[in-house]
C-alpha positions in Angstrom: -0.1 0.0 0.0 1.5 3.3 -1.0 1.9 6.4 1.4 -0.9 8.3 -0.4 -3.5 5.7 0.4 -2.3 5.6 4.1 -2.7 9.5 4.3 -6.2 9.2 2.9 -7.2 6.4 5.3 -5.7 8.6 8.2 -7.7 11.6 7.0 -11.0 9.3 6.9 -10.3 8.2 10.4 -9.8 11.9 11.6 -12.9 13.0 9.7 -15.0 10.3 11.2 -13.7 10.8 14.7 -14.4 14.6 14.4 -18.0 14.0 13.2 -18.6 11.7 16.2 -17.0 14.2 18.6 -19.0 17.2 17.2 -22.2 15.2 17.4 -21.9 13.6 21.0 -19.3 15.5 22.9 -19.4 19.1 21.7 -21.3 21.1 24.4 -22.3 17.9 26.0 -23.0 17.8 29.8 -23.1 14.2 30.5 -20.5 11.7 29.1 -21.7 8.2 30.1 -21.2 4.7 28.7 -24.2 5.2 26.3 -22.6 8.3 24.8 -19.3 6.5 24.2 -21.2 3.6 22.6 -23.2 5.9 20.3 -20.2 7.9 19.3 -18.3 4.6 18.5 -21.2 3.4 16.3 -21.3 6.8 14.5 -17.5 6.6 14.0 -17.7 3.1 12.5 -20.5 4.0 10.1 -18.8 7.3 8.8 -15.4 5.8 8.7 -16.7 2.8 6.7 -18.4 5.1 4.1 -15.2 7.1 3.8 -13.0 4.0 3.4 -15.3 2.8 0.7 -14.6 6.1 -1.1 -10.8 5.8 -0.7 -11.0 2.1 -1.8 -7.5 1.2 -0.6 -5.5 -1.4 -2.7 -2.2 -3.3 -2.4 0.0 -4.7 -4.9 0.2 -8.7 -5.0 3.2 -10.1 -6.9 2.8 -13.8 -8.0 5.7 -15.7 -9.2 5.7 -18.6 -11.8 8.6 -20.8 -13.0 9.0 -20.8 -16.7 10.9 -23.8 -18.0 12.7 -23.8 -21.4 11.3 -26.2 -23.9 13.1 -29.4 -24.9 11.9 -30.6 -28.2 13.1 -34.1 -29.0 12.8 -34.1 -32.9 13.2 -37.5 -34.2 13.6 -38.7 -37.8 11.0 -41.4 -38.4 12.2 -42.5 -41.9 13.3 -45.8 -43.0 16.9 -44.7 -43.3 17.3 -44.6 -39.6 15.3 -47.7 -38.8 18.5 -49.9 -38.2 19.2 -47.6 -35.2 15.6 -47.7 -33.9 16.5 -49.4 -30.6 19.2 -47.1 -29.8 17.0 -44.1 -30.5 14.2 -45.4 -28.4 16.7 -46.1 -25.6 18.1 -42.6 -25.7 14.6 -41.1 -25.6 13.7 -43.2 -22.6 17.0 -42.2 -20.9 16.5 -38.4 -21.4 12.9 -38.4 -20.5 13.5 -40.4 -17.3 16.4 -38.1 -16.1 15.2 -36.2 -13.1 17.4 -33.2 -13.6 16.2 -32.9 -17.3 12.4 -33.1 -16.3 12.8 -30.5 -13.6 14.7 -28.2 -15.9 12.8 -28.6 -19.1 9.3 -28.9 -20.6 10.1 -32.0 -22.7 8.1 -33.1 -25.9 8.7 -35.6 -28.5 8.2 -34.9 -32.2 8.5 -37.4 -35.2 9.0 -36.4 -38.7 9.1 -37.7 -42.1 7.6 -35.7 -44.9 5.5 -34.0 -42.1 6.0 -33.3 -38.5 3.7 -34.5 -35.6 3.9 -34.6 -31.9 4.1 -38.3 -31.1 5.9 -40.8 -29.0 4.9 -43.7 -31.2 7.8 -44.4 -33.7 7.7 -47.0 -36.4 10.5 -45.7 -38.7 8.3 -46.3 -41.9 8.2 -42.8 -43.4 9.5 -42.8 -47.0 10.7 -39.2 -47.0 12.8 -37.0 -44.8 12.1 -33.2 -44.5 14.3 -31.8 -41.8 13.7 -28.2 -43.0 10.0 -28.6 -42.4 10.2 -30.0 -39.1 12.5 -27.2 -37.9 10.1 -24.6 -39.4 7.1 -26.3 -37.6 8.9 -26.1 -34.3 9.7 -22.4 -35.0 6.0 -21.7 -35.4 5.1 -23.5 -32.2 7.9 -21.9 -30.0 8.6 -18.7 -31.8 8.7 -16.7 -28.6 9.9 -19.2 -26.1 13.4 -20.4 -25.1 13.8 -23.8 -26.8 16.5 -26.4 -27.2 16.0 -28.9 -30.0 17.7 -32.3 -30.0 17.6 -33.4 -33.6 18.0 -37.2 -34.0 18.7 -37.9 -37.8 21.2 -39.2 -40.2 21.2 -35.7 -41.8 20.2 -36.9 -45.2 17.3 -34.9 -46.4 15.2 -36.2 -49.3 12.4 -33.6 -49.5 12.0 -29.9 -49.2 14.4 -27.1 -49.0 18.0 -27.3 -47.6 17.7 -27.4 -43.8 21.0 -25.3 -43.3 19.0 -22.2 -44.6 16.3 -22.6 -42.1 15.8 -19.2 -40.3 15.5 -19.9 -36.7 15.1 -17.3 -33.9 17.8 -16.5 -31.5 15.9 -18.3 -28.6 16.5 -21.7 -30.4 19.6 -23.9 -29.7 20.0 -27.0 -31.9 21.8 -30.1 -30.7 22.0 -32.5 -33.5 22.6 -36.2 -32.7 24.0 -38.0 -35.6 22.3 -41.3 -36.2 23.8 -44.2 -38.2 27.3 -45.0 -39.7 29.4 -41.9 -40.0 32.1 -43.7 -41.9 32.4 -42.6 -45.6 32.4 -45.4 -48.1 33.0 -45.6 -51.8 29.8 -45.1 -53.6 28.4 -44.4 -57.1 24.8 -43.3 -57.7 22.5 -42.3 -60.5 20.7 -38.9 -60.1 17.1 -38.0 -61.1 16.2 -38.6 -64.7 14.8 -35.6 -66.6 12.8 -36.3 -69.8 9.4 -35.7 -71.4 6.2 -37.0 -70.1 5.2 -37.7 -73.7 7.0 -38.4 -77.1 5.6 -38.5 -80.5 5.9 -41.4 -82.8 8.9 -41.5 -85.0 10.4 -38.5 -83.2 13.4 -38.2 -80.8 13.1 -37.2 -77.2 15.8 -36.0 -74.9 17.1 -37.8 -71.7 19.3 -36.2 -69.2 20.7 -37.4 -65.7 23.9 -37.3 -63.8 26.1 -40.0 -61.9 28.0 -39.2 -58.9 31.2 -40.9 -57.3 32.1 -40.6 -53.7 35.6 -41.8 -53.0 39.4 -41.0 -53.3 40.3 -43.4 -56.1 40.2 -43.2 -59.9 37.6 -45.6 -61.1 36.0 -46.4 -64.5 32.4 -47.6 -64.5 29.8 -48.6 -67.2 26.6 -46.7 -67.5 23.8 -48.2 -69.3 20.3 -46.7 -70.6 17.8 -49.6 -70.8 14.3 -49.2 -72.5 11.8 -51.9 -71.9 14.6 -54.3 -71.0 16.8 -53.6 -74.0 20.0 -51.8 -73.7 20.0 -48.7 -76.0 23.2 -46.9 -74.8 26.4 -48.1 -73.0 29.2 -45.9 -72.0 32.3 -46.2 -69.7 32.9 -43.2 -67.6 36.0 -42.3 -65.4 35.6 -40.7 -62.0 38.2 -39.4 -59.5 38.1 -37.5 -56.2 38.1 -34.1 -57.9 36.0 -35.2 -61.0 33.2 -36.9 -59.2 30.2 -35.8 -61.2 29.3 -36.7 -64.8 26.3 -35.5 -66.7 24.7 -37.8 -69.3 22.7 -36.3 -72.1 21.3 -38.2 -75.0 18.3 -38.5 -77.3 16.2 -41.7 -77.7 14.0 -42.8 -80.6 10.2 -43.1 -80.2 9.8 -46.1 -82.6 6.5 -47.4 -81.6 3.4 -46.4 -79.6 3.1 -47.2 -75.8 4.6 -46.7 -72.5 8.5 -46.9 -72.5 10.1 -48.0 -69.1 13.6 -46.4 -69.1 16.2 -47.3 -66.5 19.6 -45.8 -66.2 22.2 -48.0 -64.3 25.8 -47.9 -63.3 27.8 -51.0 -62.4 28.6 -51.1 -58.7 32.1 -50.7 -57.2 33.8 -53.8 -56.0 33.7 -52.4 -52.4 30.3 -50.7 -52.7 27.9 -51.2 -49.7 24.8 -49.4 -51.0 23.8 -50.6 -54.6 20.1 -49.3 -54.2 21.1 -46.0 -55.7 22.9 -47.5 -58.8 19.8 -47.3 -60.9 16.9 -44.8 -61.5 13.8 -45.4 -63.6 11.2 -43.3 -65.4 8.6 -43.7 -68.1 7.9 -41.9 -71.4 4.5 -42.5 -73.2 4.8 -42.5 -77.0 1.7 -41.2 -78.8 0.6 -40.9 -82.4 -1.4 -37.8 -82.1 -1.0 -34.1 -81.3 -3.3 -31.5 -80.4 -3.2 -28.4 -82.6 -4.5 -25.2 -81.0 -5.2 -22.0 -83.0 -4.7 -18.8 -81.0 -6.6 -16.1 -83.0 -5.7 -12.6 -82.3 -5.6 -9.2 -84.2 -2.9 -7.4 -82.0 0.1 -8.2 -80.0 -0.1 -8.6 -76.2 2.0 -10.2 -73.5 -0.8 -12.8 -72.9 -0.1 -14.3 -76.3 3.4 -15.5 -75.6 2.3 -16.5 -72.0 -0.5 -18.7 -73.5 1.8 -20.3 -76.1 4.5 -21.1 -73.5 2.1 -22.4 -71.1 0.1 -24.7 -73.5 3.2 -26.0 -75.3 4.9 -26.9 -71.9 3.2 -30.2 -72.8 4.9 -31.3 -76.1 1.6 -33.1 -77.0 0.2 -29.7 -77.7 1.2 -27.1 -80.4 0.0 -23.5 -80.6 -0.4 -21.6 -83.9 -0.9 -17.9 -83.7 -3.4 -17.0 -86.4 -4.9 -13.7 -87.6 -8.8 -13.4 -87.8 -8.6 -13.7 -91.6 -7.5 -17.2 -91.4 -9.4 -19.5 -93.9 -11.6 -22.5 -93.0 -9.1 -25.0 -94.5 -6.4 -24.0 -91.9 -9.0 -23.8 -89.1 -10.1 -27.4 -89.9 -6.6 -28.5 -88.8 -7.1 -26.9 -85.2 -8.6 -29.1 -82.4 -9.2 -26.1 -80.1 -9.4 -22.4 -81.0 -8.4 -19.7 -78.4 -10.0 -16.3 -79.3 -8.1 -13.5 -77.7 -10.2 -10.5 -77.3 -12.5 -10.8 -80.3 -13.7 -7.6 -82.3 -15.8 -7.1 -85.4 -13.0 -8.5 -87.6 -13.5 -12.0 -85.9 -16.9 -12.4 -87.7 -15.7 -15.1 -90.1 -14.1 -17.0 -87.1 -17.2 -16.9 -85.0 -19.4 -18.0 -88.0 -17.0 -20.9 -88.5 -17.2 -21.9 -84.8 -21.0 -21.7 -84.8 -21.2 -23.8 -88.0 -18.6 -26.4 -87.0 -19.2 -26.6 -83.2 -15.4 -26.2 -82.4 -14.2 -26.2 -78.8 -13.2 -22.6 -77.9 -11.6 -20.8 -75.0 -12.6 -17.2 -75.1 -10.6 -14.5 -73.5 -11.9 -10.9 -73.2 -10.3 -7.7 -72.0 -10.2 -4.0 -72.5 -9.9 -4.2 -76.3 -13.0 -6.6 -76.6 -16.1 -5.5 -78.6 -18.8 -6.9 -76.3 -21.6 -5.8 -78.6 -20.0 -8.1 -81.3 -19.4 -10.9 -78.7 -23.1 -10.8 -77.6 -24.3 -10.8 -81.2 -22.3 -13.8 -82.3 -23.0 -16.2 -79.5 -26.0 -17.4 -77.3 -24.3 -18.5 -74.2 -24.1 -15.1 -72.2 -24.7 -11.5 -72.7 -22.4 -8.8 -71.2 -23.6 -5.3 -70.4 -21.0 -3.1 -72.3 -19.9 0.5 -71.6 -18.2 0.1 -68.3 -14.9 1.7 -67.5 -11.6 -0.4 -67.0 -11.5 -2.2 -63.6 -9.5 -4.9 -61.9 -11.1 -8.3 -61.3 -9.5 -10.5 -58.6 -10.1 -14.2 -59.1 -11.0 -16.8 -56.4 -11.0 -20.5 -56.9 -14.4 -22.3 -56.8 -13.8 -25.2 -54.7 -17.0 -26.8 -55.9 -15.8 -26.9 -59.5 -15.9 -30.6 -60.9 -15.4 -30.6 -64.7 -11.8 -31.6 -64.0 -9.4 -31.7 -61.0 -8.3 -28.2 -59.8 -7.4 -29.3 -56.3 -3.7 -28.4 -56.9 -4.5 -24.9 -58.3 -2.7 -22.3 -56.0 -3.7 -18.8 -56.8 -2.0 -17.2 -53.8 -0.8 -13.7 -54.6 -2.3 -13.8 -58.1 -2.9 -10.2 -59.3 -6.1 -8.9 -60.7 -7.1 -8.9 -64.3 -8.0 -5.9 -66.3 -11.4 -5.8 -67.9 -14.3 -3.6 -69.0 -16.9 -6.2 -68.5 -20.3 -5.2 -67.0 -22.9 -7.4 -65.4 -23.3 -10.7 -67.3 -26.6 -12.5 -67.9 -26.0 -16.3 -68.7 -28.5 -18.0 -71.1 -26.8 -21.5 -71.1 -25.9 -23.7 -68.2 -22.5 -22.9 -66.8 -20.1 -24.0 -64.2 -17.9 -21.2 -62.7 -14.3 -22.1 -62.3 -13.2 -18.8 -60.8 -15.3 -16.2 -58.9 -14.7 -12.5 -59.4 -14.4 -9.7 -57.0 -13.8 -6.0 -57.4 -12.2 -4.1 -54.4 -13.2 -6.8 -52.0 -16.7 -6.9 -53.3 -17.8 -10.3 -54.7 -19.6 -10.1 -58.0 -22.6 -12.2 -59.0 -21.0 -13.3 -62.1 -17.6 -15.3 -62.5 -14.2 -14.4 -63.8 -13.9 -17.7 -65.6 -16.6 -20.2 -66.4 -17.3 -23.3 -68.6 -20.2 -24.2 -71.0 -21.3 -27.3 -72.8 -23.6 -27.0 -75.7 -24.6 -29.5 -78.3 -21.5 -31.7 -77.8 -19.0 -28.9 -77.9 -17.2 -27.2 -75.0 -16.5 -23.6 -74.3 -14.6 -21.7 -71.7 -14.6 -18.0 -71.1 -12.1 -15.7 -69.2 -13.4 -12.2 -68.6 -10.0 -10.5 -68.1 -6.6 -9.6 -69.8 -3.0 -9.8 -68.4 -3.1 -13.6 -67.7 0.8 -13.3 -68.2 1.0 -11.9 -64.7 -0.6 -14.9 -63.3 2.1 -17.1 -64.9 4.8 -14.8 -63.5 3.3 -15.0 -60.0 3.2 -18.7 -60.3 7.0 -18.6 -60.8 7.3 -16.2 -57.8 5.4 -18.6 -55.6 7.1 -22.0 -56.5 10.2 -21.2 -58.4 8.8 -22.5 -61.7 5.7 -22.2 -64.0 4.3 -25.6 -63.3 1.3 -24.5 -61.2 -0.1 -22.2 -63.9 1.0 -24.4 -66.9 -0.6 -27.5 -65.3 -3.9 -25.6 -64.8 -4.0 -24.4 -68.3 -2.9 -27.8 -69.6 -5.8 -29.4 -67.8 -8.2 -26.8 -69.4 -6.8 -27.7 -72.8 -7.1 -31.5 -72.2 -10.8 -30.8 -71.1 -11.6 -28.8 -74.2 -9.8 -31.4 -76.4 -11.7 -34.5 -75.1 -14.7 -34.3 -77.6 -18.1 -34.9 -76.1 -19.3 -33.3 -72.9 -21.1 -36.6 -72.1 -18.1 -38.3 -70.6 -19.4 -38.5 -67.1 -16.7 -40.4 -65.4 -13.2 -39.0 -65.9 -10.0 -40.2 -64.2 -6.7 -38.5 -63.4 -3.4 -40.5 -62.8 0.1 -41.0 -63.7 1.4 -43.8 -65.8 4.3 -44.2 -63.4 4.8 -43.6 -59.7 8.1 -43.2 -58.1 7.4 -45.4 -55.1 4.1 -46.4 -53.7 3.7 -43.4 -51.5 3.0 -41.2 -54.4 0.4 -43.6 -56.0 -2.9 -41.7 -55.9 -5.8 -42.0 -58.6 -8.5 -39.3 -58.8 -11.9 -39.4 -60.5 -14.8 -37.2 -61.0 -18.4 -38.4 -61.8 -21.4 -36.2 -63.1 -25.0 -36.9 -63.3 -27.0 -36.6 -66.5 -27.1 -32.9 -66.3 -23.4 -32.9 -66.1 -23.3 -31.7 -62.5 -20.8 -33.3 -60.1 -22.5 -36.1 -58.2 -21.1 -36.3 -54.6 -23.4 -39.4 -53.9 -21.8 -41.5 -56.6 -20.6 -44.9 -55.5 -17.1 -45.3 -57.1 -15.1 -48.4 -56.6 -11.7 -49.1 -58.0 -10.4 -52.6 -58.7 -6.6 -52.8 -59.1 -5.0 -55.9 -60.7 -1.4 -56.9 -60.3 -0.3 -57.9 -63.9 2.5 -60.2 -62.6 0.3 -62.4 -60.1 -3.2 -61.6 -61.7 -4.5 -60.9 -58.3 -7.1 -58.1 -57.9 -8.0 -55.9 -54.9 -11.0 -53.6 -54.7 -11.6 -50.6 -52.5 -14.1 -47.7 -52.5 -12.9 -44.3 -53.7 -13.1 -41.5 -51.0 -14.9 -38.3 -51.5 -12.6 -35.3 -51.4 -13.2 -31.6 -52.1 -14.9 -31.8 -55.5 -13.3 -35.2 -56.6 -13.0 -38.9 -55.6 -9.7 -40.4 -54.5 -8.1 -43.7 -54.3 -4.9 -44.1 -52.1 -2.7 -46.9 -53.4 0.3 -46.5 -51.2 0.0 -49.9 -49.7 0.8 -51.6 -53.2 4.3 -53.0 -53.7 6.3 -52.1 -56.7 5.0 -53.5 -60.1 2.8 -53.2 -63.0 -0.9 -52.7 -62.5 -4.2 -52.4 -64.5 -7.3 -50.9 -62.9 -10.9 -50.2 -63.5 -13.1 -47.6 -61.9 -16.9 -48.4 -61.9 -19.9 -46.3 -60.7 -22.2 -48.7 -58.8 -25.6 -47.2 -59.4 -25.2 -46.8 -63.3 -22.4 -49.2 -64.1 -20.3 -46.7 -65.9 -16.6 -47.7 -66.1 -13.1 -46.3 -67.0 -9.9 -48.2 -67.2 -6.3 -47.7 -67.2 -2.8 -49.0 -66.2 0.2 -47.7 -64.2 3.5 -48.8 -62.8 4.9 -48.2 -59.4 8.8 -48.1 -59.3 10.7 -50.0 -56.8 12.2 -46.8 -55.5 12.9 -45.6 -52.0 14.7 -42.3 -51.7 15.7 -43.2 -48.2 18.0 -46.0 -49.7 20.0 -43.6 -51.7 22.3 -42.8 -48.8 24.5 -45.1 -46.8 26.4 -42.7 -44.5 25.3 -40.1 -42.1 25.9 -36.6 -43.1 27.6 -35.4 -39.9 29.6 -32.6 -41.6 26.2 -30.9 -42.5 24.8 -31.5 -39.0 27.8 -29.9 -37.6 27.2 -26.8 -39.6 23.6 -26.7 -38.3 24.8 -27.0 -34.8 27.2 -24.1 -35.3 24.7 -21.8 -36.8 22.4 -22.2 -33.9 24.6 -22.1 -30.8 24.5 -25.9 -30.3 27.0 -28.9 -30.6 27.1 -32.2 -32.5 26.7 -35.4 -30.6 26.8 -39.0 -31.7 24.5 -41.9 -30.9 27.2 -43.9 -29.2 27.7 -41.3 -26.4 24.1 -40.2 -25.4 25.2 -39.3 -22.0 27.4 -36.4 -23.4 24.4 -34.6 -25.0 22.4 -35.0 -21.5 25.3 -33.4 -19.6 25.6 -30.8 -22.3 22.0 -29.8 -21.8 22.5 -29.7 -18.0 25.6 -27.4 -18.1 24.1 -25.0 -20.6 23.7 -21.8 -18.4 21.5 -20.2 -21.2 18.8 -22.9 -20.9 18.0 -22.3 -17.2 14.3 -21.9 -15.9 13.3 -18.4 -15.4 11.1 -17.0 -12.6 8.5 -14.7 -13.9 6.7 -12.3 -11.6 3.2 -10.8 -12.3 2.0 -7.7 -10.5 -1.6 -7.8 -9.5 -3.4 -4.7 -7.8 -6.1 -6.1 -5.5 -8.5 -4.3 -3.2 -8.1 -4.5 0.5 -11.9 -4.4 1.1 -14.6 -7.0 0.9 -17.6 -4.7 -0.1 -20.2 -7.0 1.3 -18.7 -7.1 4.9 -18.0 -3.3 4.8 -21.4 -2.4 3.8 -23.0 -4.8 6.3 -20.7 -3.3 9.0 -21.9 0.2 8.0 -25.6 -0.7 8.0 -25.3 -2.5 11.3 -23.4 0.5 13.0 -26.0 3.1 11.7 -29.0 0.8 12.5 -27.7 0.1 16.1 -27.2 3.8 16.6 -30.6 4.7 15.4 -32.3 2.0 17.5 -30.4 2.9 20.7 -31.3 6.6 20.3 -34.9 5.9 19.7 -35.1 3.5 22.6 -33.8 6.3 24.9 -35.9 8.9 23.4 -33.0 10.9 21.9 -33.6 13.0 18.9 
């Protein structure tokens, strides 16, 4: 209680005493016991009222002990499985140490491709993402003092380099190297880069690299095998200084079908890990190509962006054509992209209406909407509006094709002079539109189906900015190009009455990536979430079949086939109510990225420890790490005080005392006839 409050209380007492004195003793003739009692009651009542007005308070300081966090971050991948008993023994030892438990808030986290808080370790994850696990802990403990014990072999197979993880200064990292830190001679084949598709009687490129780890000079044979037949064989010399060789070649697409390509390097005499001596991929040879005519009457950056994005799949070729193109040339096109049509597009629009060609229409600030309204019957645009910016939002209910991987984060708005739109044909919006945060009643992009033909419309220009933003987001154009590729594939698939469509890869690198997606539409071509889709997968080698229902996701059905072993498979998807089916085939490569490394990367773990004020420890000396945690003076619990200002008075009791004092005074005075 501060001195000011004490002075106020003293003044209240003096005031109450003065009032009592003036009332009962000033000019009084008799001072009996009754007078003293009444004066005391008057004093209590007045003093109680004045104390309520002063409301004295005191400061109460409460202390809590804040322990630093100790995050036991454990690599749960297959590459450290051979040391599982040692890892579990260390975790038990550190969690049962009384000094550690008293000093730290201990938590165990397991990670593979993702991070989770768990004490159940099975060491079956098929990927290692150390960077993601450290970033997850950063989000959880961003403002708390934290020590991270990282139990891993240091070999990351997924994500960004963990040495570049930006951890706050309150983090201390103690890597514990798991596995064999001895360096062994090893040769390995890197990822294979090639096309997804190749065209019959053409050549397609193949590129990869081979790496040697060792101090000798060795010469090894590298082979390229297509469908079991060796098509290329070279002997390559390595040394300690020249330890990487790039392989570039072109292969012939001589017949239609799926080509299994394997690149192998002969193992060294003393090599311990031969699982990384080969890599596989597939190329599908096709005998058709989608020709796309991009009709425009002026130059614009969108033209180049559209051509680059569509032709990222070599199965498609874009021809930039003027509006004066004749019908003979238009007959060679499978899809027409109309970029900002004006009155000079009349022959093109008449051709489309006559032939029923599938069309992707893009409008913008140079579009003649009166002409567009007159030449088609799907929608009508109210013209005459000024230029404005339309921001796109993904319609998660869209179901014509799979857009679950479309990421429009940070995509800039498109420019347009479009006004309110009235639709006369059944449409399915793909992207919603908003202007300055206000949602419009009409979409930015939508799709139609009419009389067996398909049409897509985008009401905005500067789509090239979307492609650039896609590169900023991910480091490549794949997000935007894949979206536009799916749109072109949808427009090129002929009839809109294909009610069951499937999306899958011909080859999966390991079973963990094996996922097949499907969409099913009712007779009005509206996505049917109540469809009963079942997939039957047949192992080609054993002719055994397994069936499972497909799970409904956000606008599509999905089958997770991660439990399948490596091999070749055929599958069929059937809708149970109507019996509609689709079939396909795929292969799962016998590939485990975790098997590509044989030694622990302790040097990189040492760098990580040095960056974050920690130290590197090894699995054969777990006590050293525990003692290091105990001796680190920067990781001590801290006592945190919190000051609370509380009132000294219990108002109920004080009010009761005041009422009692005044009531007794009044009763006594009345009883004795005093005024």
